[in-house]
C-alpha positions in Angstrom: 0.0 0.0 0.0 1.6 3.3 -1.1 1.4 6.4 1.2 -0.9 8.2 -1.2 -3.5 5.3 -1.0 -2.9 4.7 2.7 -5.2 7.6 3.6 -8.1 5.6 2.4 -8.0 3.8 5.7 -8.5 5.6 9.1 -7.6 9.3 8.7 -6.4 9.6 12.3 -4.2 6.5 12.0 -2.8 7.8 8.7 -2.0 11.2 10.3 -0.2 9.6 13.3 1.8 7.2 11.1 2.7 9.9 8.6 3.8 12.2 11.4 6.0 9.4 12.8 7.6 8.6 9.5 8.5 12.2 8.7 9.8 13.0 12.2 13.5 13.7 12.0 14.0 11.7 15.2 12.9 8.5 13.4 15.5 9.2 10.8 18.1 9.1 13.5 16.7 6.1 15.2 18.1 2.6 14.7 15.1 0.8 16.2 11.5 2.0 16.7 9.2 0.1 19.1 5.4 0.3 18.9 2.5 -1.7 20.4 -1.2 -2.3 20.1 -3.7 -3.9 22.4 -5.5 -5.5 19.5 -4.0 -8.4 17.6 -5.0 -7.0 14.2 -5.4 -3.3 14.8 -3.6 -0.2 13.8 -0.2 -1.7 14.8 -0.6 -4.5 12.4 -1.7 -2.2 9.6 1.3 0.0 10.3 3.7 -2.9 10.3 2.3 -4.1 7.0 2.8 -0.6 5.6 6.4 -0.6 6.7 7.1 -4.0 5.1 5.2 -3.3 1.8 7.2 -0.1 1.4 10.5 -1.8 2.4 11.3 0.8 5.1 13.2 -1.7 7.2 12.7 -5.0 9.0 9.7 -5.5 11.2 9.2 -8.2 13.8 6.3 -8.8 16.2 6.0 -10.5 19.6 2.5 -11.4 20.8 1.4 -12.2 24.3 -1.6 -12.5 26.6 -1.8 -9.9 29.4 -3.1 -11.8 32.4 -3.9 -8.5 34.2 -6.2 -7.1 31.5 -7.2 -10.3 29.8 -6.2 -8.8 26.4 -3.9 -10.0 23.7 -1.1 -7.5 23.1 1.4 -7.1 20.4 4.8 -5.4 20.4 6.6 -4.6 17.1 10.2 -3.7 16.6 11.1 -1.8 13.4 14.8 -1.8 12.4 14.8 1.4 10.3 16.4 1.4 6.9 17.5 5.0 6.9 18.2 5.2 3.1 14.8 3.8 2.3 13.1 6.1 4.8 14.9 9.1 3.4 13.9 8.2 -0.1 10.3 7.7 1.1 10.3 11.0 2.8 11.5 12.8 -0.3 8.4 11.6 -2.2 5.7 11.8 0.5 6.8 14.6 2.9 6.8 17.7 0.8 
């Protein structure tokens, strides 16, 4: 899914992810960690977007939180700086 078609999903989610990806701090980061309470929620969508656009390596760990009774997911994104800079030049004008 390209960034220009990504907006067809949830506008708030797109805005948050777009802001994250264009943030200069992410360009300096080696690893970004993000989480989601839902197994297939916004976190999963964002991880798929990162993979589809080849912005780095993404892995996920899933677990059951016995305190809340919810499934949780934690993603790690190893940022490909060159790919992210190229992406930003196209979509962050």
